[in-house]
C-alpha positions in Angstrom: -102.5 7.9 65.6 -100.8 11.1 66.6 -100.5 11.9 70.3 -101.4 15.4 71.7 -100.3 16.8 75.0 -103.3 18.1 77.0 -103.6 19.6 80.5 -106.5 18.1 82.4 -108.8 20.4 84.4 -111.1 17.9 86.0 -112.4 14.3 86.2 -113.8 12.6 83.1 -117.5 12.1 83.5 -120.5 10.9 81.4 -122.5 13.6 79.6 -125.8 11.7 79.3 -127.6 14.9 80.3 -126.8 18.5 79.3 -123.4 19.5 80.9 -121.2 22.6 80.6 -118.4 20.4 81.8 -117.3 22.8 84.5 -117.7 25.8 82.3 -114.9 24.4 80.1 -114.0 26.1 76.8 -112.2 23.0 75.4 -113.6 19.6 76.1 -112.1 16.2 75.3 -115.0 13.9 74.4 -114.7 10.1 74.2 -117.2 7.7 72.7 -116.5 4.8 75.1 -118.8 2.4 73.2 -118.5 0.0 70.3 -121.1 1.9 68.2 -121.4 5.4 66.8 -122.8 8.1 69.1 -124.1 11.6 68.5 -122.8 14.5 70.6 -124.9 17.7 70.6 -123.7 21.2 71.5 -126.3 23.7 72.8 -126.1 27.3 73.8 -127.1 28.5 77.3 -130.7 28.9 76.1 -130.9 25.3 75.0 -130.7 25.9 71.2 -128.7 23.4 69.3 -125.5 24.9 67.9 -124.2 21.7 66.2 -123.7 18.0 66.4 -120.9 15.5 65.7 -121.0 11.8 65.3 -118.2 9.9 67.1 -117.4 6.5 65.8 -116.7 3.6 68.1 -114.1 4.6 70.7 -113.3 7.8 68.8 -112.2 10.9 70.7 -112.5 14.6 69.7 -111.7 17.9 71.3 -114.6 20.4 71.1 -114.1 24.2 71.5 -117.2 25.9 73.0 -118.3 28.9 75.0 -118.1 28.3 78.8 -121.9 28.3 79.1 -122.6 26.0 76.2 -123.6 22.5 77.0 -122.8 19.1 75.6 -124.9 16.0 75.7 -124.3 12.4 74.4 -125.1 8.8 75.3 -124.5 7.4 78.8 -121.1 6.0 77.5 -120.0 9.4 76.2 -117.3 10.8 78.5 -116.0 14.3 78.7 -113.3 16.3 80.6 -112.2 19.9 80.5 -108.7 20.3 78.9 -106.3 22.9 77.6 -103.3 22.7 75.2 
């Protein structure tokens, strides 16, 4: 697996409820579970923009507007990052 250097802008936290992750525009999301999990991105009005399924222990970087929110399972962790 390739390694990517990221600058952290906060503390990783669960996103079991809608979170803008500190108004982040790039978010590192980790499925910290042994089963697949769905992550949903919504705009500030609550309309779903898109979804992504993360496989067990998979990580992804999501680019979003600062006011967009992300929501996943209780074991879905997120932190604001930059490159």
